[in-house]
N, C-alpha and C positions, 0 to 999 in steps of 0.2 A: 631382437634387433634394437629395441628401444634402449635396453640397458647398455648394449655394447657401444652404441653410437652416442652415448652420453658420458663416456668415460672421462673426457676432459672436464666436463662440468662437475663430475664426482671428485676428481682430483682437487679442483679448485675449492669445493665446499669442505673437503676433508682438511685442506690446508687452512681454511678459515677456522674451523674447529680446533685444530692443533694450535694455531697462533693464539686464539682466544684463551684457551685454558692453560696456556703457558705465559700469559700476560703480555703477549707481543702484539696484539691486534691494534691496528690503526685504521681509521676509516679509509685512508688512502689505499690500503691494501684490499679493500673490498672491490668487487667488480662495479663498473659503472657504465652508463649509457652516454654516448657522445651527445652533448648538447647540439640540437640542430640549429644551424646559423640562420639569422635573419638576412645577413649579407656577407658576401665574400668578394674580395678584391677581384676586379675584372670579370665578374660573372654577373649576368643579368638576373638570374633566378637560381639560387642554390638548392632548391627542393623540387622534386618531381614525384608526384603520386603514381603509383603502379596499380591503382584500383582499376576495375573494369572487367572486361571479358578476358578470361584465360582459357587455354585448352586443358581438358581434364580427361583422365583415364584411370581405370582400375589397374594399377600395375604398368610395367613398362610396355607391354604388348597388348593392353586392353583397348577396347573401342574408344575412340577419341571423340569428345563432344565439348561444348563450351560450357563455362560455369562463371558465375558472377563472383568477383572478389571485391570486398569482403563478403563472406556468406557461408552458411552451413551447406555441405553437400547433400544431406538427406532432405533438407527443406527445399532443395532445388531438383529433387527426384533422383538422386544418385544413392544406391544403397550398397554398402560394402560390408563384408563380413569381418568379424574380429580376426585380426592378423593380416587383413588385406593392407596394401599400400597404395594410396592414391598418388597420382602424379599430376602436378600442376605445372603448366608451361606457358611462358610468354616471351616475346622479344621486346627489346627496348633499345633505344639509340641514345647514348650519352651525348648531351649538348656539347657542341664544339668548344664553347668557352670554358668547359670544365677541364680542358687539357692541362696537365701539370699539377692538378689537384688530387687529393685523395677522395675517393668515392666509397660511400658506405650505403648498405642496404639494411633497412629496419623493418621487421615485422612486429606489429603491435599485439598480435595474438594468433597462434596456430595451435589448434587442438587435435590431438594432445602432445604429439611429438612431430617435430618437423626437421628435415635436413635439406639444406639449400646448396644447390649446384649452380655455378656460373660457367657457361661455355664448356660443360663436361667436367669441370673441377669442383670437388666438394669444398665448401667454404666454412660451413657452420652446421651443428646440430643442436637441438634444444628440446627439453622436455618441460611441459607446462603450458596450459592453453590460454591463460587470460593475462599474460604478461609479455612485455616486449623483449626482443633480443635483436642483435645486429651483428654485421660482419663487415670488415673492410674488404671490398672486392676489387680494389685497384689492380692487384697483380693479375687478376683473372680476366680483366677487360681487354677487349680488342677493338680496333678501329671499325666504325660503322655499326652494323647490327650485332647485338648480343643476346644471348639466350639465358634465361633464368628458369631453372627447374626446382621444384619443391616437392620432396617426398613427404607424405603426410600419413601418419597412422593415428587411429583413434583407439580408445579403450586401452591405452598404455598405462603405466604405473601412476602417472599423475592423474589420470582420469579416475583410477580406482581410489586413490587416496583422497580425491576430492569429490567422489561420488558424483561426478559431473553428468555423465550420461544416464546413470541410474535416476538421478534427480529429475532430469528432463524427460524421462520415459522414451528416449530415442537416443541413438548415437550422435553425440555432439562432435562432429569431425569436420575439419576444414580450416581455411585461412579466415578467422572470424573478424579480424580487425584490420585496419588499413595497412598498406605497404608503402613505404617511403624510400626513395633514392635521394641521397643528399651528398653535396660536395663540401669539403673543408680544405683549408690549405695544408701543406705538409706540416708546418708548425700551427697547431691548432689546440683549442680548448677541449680537453677530453673529459673534464668532469666539472660540474658546478652544482654544489649543494648550498642552498641558502637557508639559514636558520635565523628567524627573527627573535629578538628578545627586547625587554625594556631595561633601561639602565637606572631607573629610579623607582622608588617604592609607590609612586602614584601612577605609574604605568602611562607616562606622557612622553618620555624621551626614548626613541627607539634606536636600536642598533640592528645591523644585518651582519651576521657572521657568515663569511663566504669561504667554503672549502673549495677551492679551485685548483686545477691542475692543467698543465700545458704539455702536449707532446712535441718534441723537437725544438723546445726553446733554446735560445742562445743568449749571449750576453747583451744582445741589443733588443731583447724581447721585453715588452712592457704590457701592463694591463691598465686600461682606464675605465673606471667605474662612473657611470652617471645615474643618479636616481632622480626620477621625476614624479610629481604628484599627478593626481587624476585630471587636472587641468593642463598638464604638460609643462608646468613650471619646474625648473631645476631646483632640487632640494640640496644635492651635493655632487661634487666631482672629486675623484681622487685617482691619482696615477701611482702605480707601484710596480716594483720589479716582480718578476715571477719568482715564486718561492713558497713562503709560509701562508697559512690562512690569513684572510684579510677581514678586519672589522671596519664596517661603514657606520660611522656615527651620524645619524640623521637628524639629531636633536628633537624638537617637539614634533610629534607625528599624529595623524589620525588613526587610531587602532582599527583593525579589521575585526568585525564581529558579523554574525548573521544579520543583525538588525541594521547595521551600516557596514556593508561589505566593501570597505574602501581599499582600493588597489593602487599601488604604486607601480611604476615601470622601471626596472633595473636594466640598463644598457651596459654591456660589457664589451670593450673594444680591445682586440688583441693587435698590438702595434709592433712593427719592426722598423727600427730607426725612425720612429715617430709617424709612420704611415700605417693606417688601419688596414689590416689584412682580413680580419674576420670581426663580425659583430653579432653578439647574442642579445636578444630581447626577452626578458623574463618578467612576467607580472608577479608581484609579491604583495604580502600584506603583513602588518605588524600585529602579531598575535602570539601570546605566550600561554602555555598550559602548565599547570602544576596542581598537586594535591596537598592540601593542608588540613590536618585534623579530620581526615576522612571525607573531605568535600573537595570536588573538582572545581578549580578556579581557572577562568580564562581571563586574561588581562586583569587579574586580581579580584574578579567578580565571581560569586557562585553561580553556576549555571544549572538549568534543568534542560535535559534533552527531550524534546518532543518529536518523536520520529517514527519512521517506518523502515522496514526491511525491503530492499529493492533488489529483485532479479532483473538481469538484462533479458527481456523476454518480449516476444511478439508472435501472434498467431501464425504469421506467414513467414517470418524471418528467423524465428527461433532465437538463439542466443547471440545472434549477430545484428546489432542495431545500427541504424544510421546516426550521424551526428545530430540530426534534427530531432530524432526521437530521444536521444539522450538529453538534449536541452529541454525538450517538452516535458519529460519526467521531472526534471529539476523545477521547472516552472510550476507544474501542477502541484507538486508537493509544498513548494514555498507558498503558493496561494492558499493552501489548506492549513497554513499556520505551523507547518513543520519547520524546525530549525536543525534537523539532524537526520542523516540517512546512514543506515548500516548496509554495507554493500554485500548482501548475502548471496552466494557463499564463495565469492571469488572477487578479485580486484575489479574496479570499474574501468571504463574507458577513459582515455585522456580527455575526450569531449565532455563526459559527464563531469569530470573534476573541474574542467574549465567553467562549466556552467555553475557549478557549486561555488566556486571562488567568486564569480561575478554576482550571482543572485543572492548569495548568502546562505550557505547550508553547511553545518558541521558534518564531517564525514568520518565514519569509522571504516577504514579500508581493511577488508577481511582477506586472508589468504585462502587459496583453493585447497584447504584441508578440511575434511568433513567427516564426522561420525567415526572417528578412530576409537576402536573398542566400544562401540555403541551398537545396540541391537538393530538399528535401522540399516546398518551396512553388514550384511551377512558374511563378508569376506573374513571378518575378524573371528568367526567360529573356526577358521582354518589358520589364519596368520596370527603371529605373535606380536602384539602392539609394542612390546619392549625390545623388539629386535633392532639393533643399531643400523641395519641396512636401510631402514626408512628415514633416518636422520637426515642424510643429505637432501632428500627430496623435501622434507619439512623445512629445512633452512632455506633451500633455493626458493620455495614458494614464497617465503617471507622476504628474502632479500631482493628477489626480482621485483616484487610489488613495491618495496620501499624505494628502490631506484627510480621507478616510474613515477611515484607520487610525491617523492620527498619535498618538492618546491612548492606544493600547493597549500596555501594557508588554511583551506577548508578542512584538511585531514588533521584531526586532533588526536585520533586513536588508531593504533595498529592492532588489529585482531589477529591472533596467532592461528586460531582454528575454530571450527564450528562444532558444538555439541560432541565433544571429545573428552576422553578420560586423561587427566593429567598424569604425566610420567616423567622419569629423569630425561627422557628425550626432549620433552617440551621445556624442561628447565634449561637445557642447552640452547634451544631455539630462542627462549626469552633472553638469555645472555647475549646472543648474537644481535638480536633486535635492539636491545638497550645500548649495546656498544656502538652500533651504527647510528642510533638516534636517541639521545637522552632528553630531547626537547618535547617529546610526545609521550603519552601514556599508553598502556597496553591492556588488552583484554584477552581472556581465554574463555570461550563460551562452554561452561559446564553448568553445574548446579552448586551454588556456594553454600547451600545448607541442605540438610536431609541426607538420606542414604543412597539416593540414585545419582549416578554420574557425578559424584563428588570425590575427586581424587586429590583435593588440596592445592588448587592452582595458586601460584605465586605471582600471577600478573597483577599489575597496579590496581585495576578495578575488578571487583568481584562481580559475578554475573549469575543471574537466575532467570530461567525461562518459565513462563506461564504461572505466575503467582495468582493467587486470589486476591480479594479486596483487602485482606490483612496483610498482604505481602509488604506494602510500603512501611507499615509499623514494625515489621520484623527486622528492617534494616537498621533500626535505631541502635541495635546492640552490636553492629558490625564495625570493625576497625577501618575496613576500606569502604570507599563509595560502592554502592551497589547499582548495577545497571540491569534493568529487565530487558535483556537482549531480544527476547520475543515475548509479546504478551498480547492480551485482548485479541485472540485469534478470530479473524473474520470468519463467519459461517461458511463452510465448504464441504465437509465430509457428509452432512445430512443432505446429500445431493438431491434426492427425490422431493424432500420437503421444499428445498429451494426452487426446484423446477415448478412446484405446485404453487408456492406462495412467496413471491418476491418481497412481501411485506416483512418477512423475517429480517430482511436487511435494514428496514427502517427501525427496528428495535434495538440496533446496535449502538446508537449515539448516546442514549440516556445512561447505560451502564458505564460507558467509556468516560462520561463526564465524572461519574462517581469515582472511577478508577484513577483518572488523572488527578482529580482534587486530592485524593489521598497521597498520590506521589508527590505532588507539589508541596504539601505541608510537612513532609518528613525530609529533614535535611540530608540524611545519609543516602537517600534514594535519589540517584542521579537522574533518573528518567527512564525512558524505555522506547522500544521500537515495535510498533504494531506489526503482527504478522497477518498478512503480508502487504506489500505495496501495490502490486500489480497482478491480475489474474495470470496464472502460469498454465497456459493452454496453447497447444500447438496443433495446427491443422496440417497434417502430413499430406504430402502429395498423392499417396495412395488412397486417400479417402478417410483414413483414421483420424480421430480427434484424441489426443492423449495429453498427459500432464497431471499436475496436482489439482487443477481446477480453479474455480472462481473465488480466490481468497484475497482479492485486493479491493481497496476503495475505488480504484479505477480498473476498468476492464483492459483486456489486451489490446483493444483499439484505441485506448487513452480516453474513454468516456467516463466521467464521474458516475458512481453508483451511490445508492443512498448512504452507505458508510462514509463516503468522502465528506459530506457536509457534517455528519456526526463527529468525524475526526477534527474538522475545522472548528466546530463548537467546543469540543473538549480541549483543544490545543490553543484556544483563543488567548492571546497574551494580555487581554484586558477583559475583566468580567465584572458583572453587577452581582454582588453577593447577596443583596436583599431583593432580588427581582420578585420573588413570590410575595413578599411583604414590604413593599416600599413605604417609607415614612413621608408624612406630610406635615409641614408646619405653615399654616396659613395657606398662602398661595404659591408655596415652594414645595417641590418634590425633592426629597433627600435620597440620593442613591449612593450606596456604599460601593465604591469602586476598588478593585484589587488589581494592581499593576503587576503582571506576571512577566513582563519583559525582564531580561537579564541585565541589560545595559542602558535601557532608554528610560529617561524621566518622562512622564506624560506630558510635561511642557513642551517637549519636542513633537508631540503627536497632536492630532486634531480630534476633538469630540464634537459631534453636532447633534443637536436636538431639534425635532420637528413637532410642533404642537399646533394642531389646526392649520397647517400649511405654513406656519411661521418658523423660520430657521434661526438658530442661535448656535454660535461657535464658542468652544471652551478649550483652554489649554491648562488643565489642572496640574499643579505641582505635586506630583506623586512619584516618589522614587522607586527604582526597581524593587520588586518583591515587598511592597508596602501598600497600605490601604489609605483611602481618603474619602471624602464626601464631595459628590457633585450636586450642586444646587440648581435645579431647573424650575424656572418660573412657569406656573400653570395657573388656570383659574378653575373655579368649581365646575364649570360646564365643559371643560376640555375633554377632547376624545383621547384615543390611545396616544401615548408619547413614543415617538421613534428615536432611539438613541444609536448613533453610528459612530464607531471607533475606527480611525484610520492610522496607519503607522507613519513613520518618518518619510517613506517613499510615496505616501498617498494611497496605499492599498487598504481596502476595507478588511479589517481583521475580526470584527465582530459587530453584531447589530441585534438590537432587541426592541420589541414593543412592550413597554412597561405594563400596559393593561392588555387584557385579551382583546381579541377581535370583537367588533360590534356584531354579535350573531344576529343573523336574520331569523325572526320568529314570525309565525303565522298567527293571525287572529282567528279563532275558530268561533263560528257563529252557531247557535243552537237552532238549526233549521232542517234537521234530518229526521223525518218521520220514521219511526221504527215499527216493525211488524214481524211476525213469524208465521210461516207455513210449513207443512210437512207433507211427505208421501211416505210409501213403505220403506224407502231406503234412506232418505235424507231429511234434515231440517234445512229450511231456506230462511235465512235471516235477511230482511230487507231494511236497509239503512239509506233512506232517500233513494237515489239512483243506484246505489251499490247493492250487490246481492252476494251472500256467502252461503255456500252449500256444505253442510256438515254431515259426514257419514254417521248413520246410526250404529253401524257395525264397529267402526274403528274410532269415531270421534274426530277424525282428521277433517280439516277444511279441504274439501275436494276442489273447490273452485272459488275465486272471488272476481266479480266483474263490475264494471261501471258502465251504465247505459248499454247493457248487453255485450260489452266488449271484455273478454276474459283477460285479467291482469295477473291473478295468481292461478297457477294450474295445480298447485298442492301446497299445503302447509300453512303455517309453520309447524314443524314436527322436530321433536328433540333429536340432536345429533351429537355424536362424539367423534372428533377427529383425532385419531391415535397419534402419538409421537412417532417419528420414523427416523431411524438412523441409517437407512440403506445408503451405501456410498457408491454403488455401481457394481460391486461384487466381483471385480476383476482380480485375478491372483496378483498378490503384491507382497513387499516385504516391509514397506513404510508408508502405506496409504496412498500410493500413486495409482489410484483406481478411476480417475476421470476418463470417460470414454463416450462414444456415440450414443450407446444404448442406455440412456438414463431417461426415464419417462415420468411425467407428472402423475400424481396420485388422484384417484377418484374418491369421492366421499358421499356417503348417503346417510339419510336419517335412520333411526332405529326402526326396525321392522315391526310395525304395529299389528298385533294379533287381534285384539278386540278391546272394546270399552265396556264398562259396567257402570250402572247408576247414572247414566246420562240424563241430565235434566236440562231444560231450556225454559227460562222464565223471563217475562217481560216486566221490568220495573219502571219507575217514574222517568228516569233519563237514560236507561240502558237496558239491553237484553243480556242475560247472563246465562252461559252454558257451562255446567260443571260435570265433570266425569272422573271415574278411575280408569286408568289405561294400563293394559298389559302389553309389553313388548316381548320379543324372543329373549332378551337379556336384561330387562328392567321392568319396573312397574312404578306407577305414581298417579298423581292427580294433576289435571289440567283445568284451568278455568278461563273462559272466554268472556270478554266484556265488550259489547258493541254499543258505543255511546251515541247520543243524539248530537254530538258535535263532529261527527264523522270519523272517530278514531276507533280502532280496535286494540284492546290490551289483552295480552295472554300471559297468565302466570303458570309456572310449572313447578312441580316438586317430584323429582324422579329419584327412586332408589335404584342405583345402578349395580348390575350383577355381571357385567360383560367381562371378556378376557382382556380387552385393551384397557388396562387400568392406569396407564401413564398417558394422559391426554395432552395433545398440543393445544386443542381448543374444545370447548363444548358450548352449546347454546341451541337456538332454534333455527331451523333450515327451511327456507321457502323455495318454491319452484315457479319459474315465470316462463312464458314463451320466449324464444330466442330473439325476438324482435325488440325486446326491451334492453338494448345494448348500450345505453348511455348512463354512466353512474356519475352522480354528483354528491358532494358532502361538505360539511364543516365539522371541525373536531378541535379538541384541545390537545395539540401535539406536545411532544417533549420539549420543543423549542418554540419560541414566539415568532420566529420568522424562518422561512425556507426559500430556496431558489424556486423559480416558477416551474422548472422541469423536474423537480424532485417529487418522487412518488409519495414522499412523507408530508407534503405541504398541508397546511391546515385547512385549506379550502380549495375546491377546484372541481373539475369534471374530467372523465376519462371515457374513451370509446372502447368497446369490446375488441374490435380488430383481431379476432381469433385467426390463427394461421396454422395450418397443418404443416409441420416440418419433420424431416426424416432424421430424428436424433435429438440430442440434448440442445444442439444449436445448429445453425446452417453452416455446413462445412464450406470453407473457402470463400465466404461471402463477407465482405466488409460492410457492416451496417451503416446505413446512410443517415439515420436520424439519432436522437438522443436514446440513452439506455432505456428510458421509461417506455419507449414505443416498441421495443423488442416483444415479440409475441410467440406463443405456441398455441396448441389447440384449445387451451383453457381461456385464452385471451391475452391482451397485451399485459406487460409488467405493471403498467399504471392501472389497468382495470381489475386485475386479479389479486392485487396485493391487499393484505389486511390492513385496515386502518383503525387504530385504537382510539379510544376516548372520543367517540363520535357525539356531536350535538344532534346532527341528523344526517341521513343518507338516503338517497333516492335512486331508483332505477326508472328510466322512462324510454319511451319509443320516439319515432320521428314525429308523432302527433302530439308530443309533450304530455302523453298520458302515462301513468305509472303508479309506483308505490313509494311512499316516503315513510321512513322509520325515524322516530324522534327518541332522543335519550338525553342524559344529563351531562355529557362531556367528561364523565369520571372513569367509567369502568368498561362500558360495552365496546365492542369492535364489530366492524363489518368486513366481510370478505365475499366477493362475487366472482363466479367463473362459469364458463360454458361446459356443460357435460351432458351427454346423451341428448343432444339437439335442444337441450333447455338451459335457461340460466338459473343458476343457484345463488341464492342470497343467504348467507349465514350471518346471523346476529349472535355473536359469541359473548357470553357472560364470563367466560374464562378464556385467556389467550396467553401463551408464554413466548419466550424468545427463540424457540427451536431447539434442535437436538445436536447442535455442534458439540463434539466431545472434547475439544481442546480449549474451550473457554469455560472456566468455572464461574465463581462469584465475581462480580455481581450479576454477570449476564445470565447465569443459570438460576438465579434466585426466583422463587415463586412457583417452582415446579411442584406438582401435587400427585398423589395417588388416590384415585377415586374408587378403588375396590370396596364394594359394600357401602359406599357413601350415599347420602341423600343430597342431591344437587338441586338448587333452586335458582330461579331467574325469571325474567319476564321480557316482554317486547311490546312496544306500542307503535302502531303503524296506521296509515290511512291511504286511501286511494285517491288519485287525482287525475 
């Protein structure tokens, strides 16, 4: 049915292909969307939204219920089988003052095939779910109430070619985007494409090329163009007869860039005998895109794309977002120093593009064509990717997208397809795209080197997905600019590790800084888009949780996760390159500043220093992509120097403390009398009011108490935390395994069999216990030092023989009663500053707040607090996260009694969690970034194999 009802579309696309390859194609012959008017003569309001409650049924005779439009039907509890046809119905009344005008009906997105009927008469059918289509419904209208019916099928050919429902792990069906009814005069503007360009080599004087067409024009029809700047001042006016394309010469203009997204307003008035009958209002910006010598230039300047991939996704709404969410996404990514969004893997909504234009984000608009001849789409084991019957759908997906997005200055790249294999069909698609728009550049997401998925794309920009740290250097030999269309994959598939230890997410930022530093310093490397932007998780009405999982720097509820700040730091457009080794000359601190803005001289921005509460403001003259010195007055006794960088709009883009925190240290007094007693089972070491019981059989500290109150109930004992790649285990073809039943992992110390050669000796300032220990899968030496300053230091040397040879962590594990549920710490983090609600912060405290939940996350419940406060049975994200490079960490109870571990801020990590009704405190001498399979170097650097190795480490702690 979907094929037969799209016959008109197929004929149109085949005509386009025929004209193109016979040299006859003009843009005017391409399909276009009618520009929606801002005003029509004698009409109060020419637009009317048909969003809201519609009637819904499965088929013509199915049970009728209500459904929200826009929206997915499955996310609203309606489940249809493949081949079923949904029926949407609603009535509407055309305003009386629309009489005599033409009335058009536009759908911004129907997934995946739709057929529209007005008052029982078919008016249009369309294939493709994330692009708009329209129909003139004037002949079908009747006085008074009218009825619109929309037949909708999911899982049709466009869904299969775009892997839309496969990717979402549920059927994406329904009227996904807004529905608009609008009126135009009989003589009206039916096409308006605006192409900005600069007429001089310095990119100062701007022109607007307008491709405009009018239906039913006559000899008295004219067009008046008025261009106004952002303050409403008229820049130009021009009146022309209807006919050829119009060039509007604006003279000196303010260019549009992500750093200063300056928008002009173009008004186009259609006039009959000097009377305006229709007016269009279109925001536009002066922005020119070109490639020279393998480098992408915007307005003549080389650019670096600092971006993410963005799906339109929400746990409760699915792939149908509100305008507010679209704008929130743009604002969140902009605030994280992104200047670029790849709209994976389908075109974005109009509302998102409007936000990108206004806030300043480059956009790569991608067609809904995914995994053609790729193993992730199993249909190509049966279908032939070279079959010409797919060409019309490939072309339509691109042309429809371009019609919708053409006038948005934010769009600088058209993406033909995602992770597909180049073929002669895509060569024809590229020719159509370039004939329709030569002012932008193109991508085709494959692999531009290596043997996998490399079919020799001829798109303007080469693409590579998931490079390692050496990837940027590899672009030096390429003729085209190279875009890392997906890179730095956020941890997602190691699902049980993530449920266990949210601190894996804190480890994302530092490798990303390394990765982007490399990208920035290689000119042929255009930049990249982190995979991905938002967690792709859906809470289905039947209780299932499905999707690809938590792979975004923000979650589905739009809360920043630890990766968000790591991304902001890596993408900072101003950085201090000698932060670790700043220079001093007398009472002046010399900071080397690198300006990574593409267009902005730092003179236009503000740099502020705060030294001992005294602020000073700077405007250093450092050109884009250049370095310079910032001189900050300090005195010898000055504390940490806080440096804050703000952009032209006043947004903080980076902040650093040039020296580390003033760490709090305790002065230890020598006043703990030491003694040893024993019985047949244990040694009792007395350290003032502290008592430690050591098993004579195993050598394990069985208990540590202060004033008779037990603080340690076991340990420290050597423990190995195995790496774990479990992804949920659900049957899948491309990793879509996220589900309810993903549980955190327990971890225990090695099982101690016995100790030999245990000796306990009292020396002048300490008691020393030494032993040889045998475990089920290891053996080694342990040495305890109980000092008269109240500390206990334990050294270990373990020869490991276990089967879990690839560790995530190893170190000494202690057990405490569950009442010690407050964790506090100070550490040397990867960055000198963090947000107050980031689990990665350098100092702070966290509460246990363990919560038993039925599954990987709470189904259907929107969290009320920040991400750090989400919890499972192990504790809150904030409590149970690994914190590396600790100076000290402490667990305490409500009476402020507990245990404190001290370290040097260089290598050790702490992780705490609730398990078996006791708190576990792991002091790890080794910790890596987790087992995410899609992110190699530098994120995966430092992994080790401990088979047959001797592992060494120590811990120092005290009771308080």
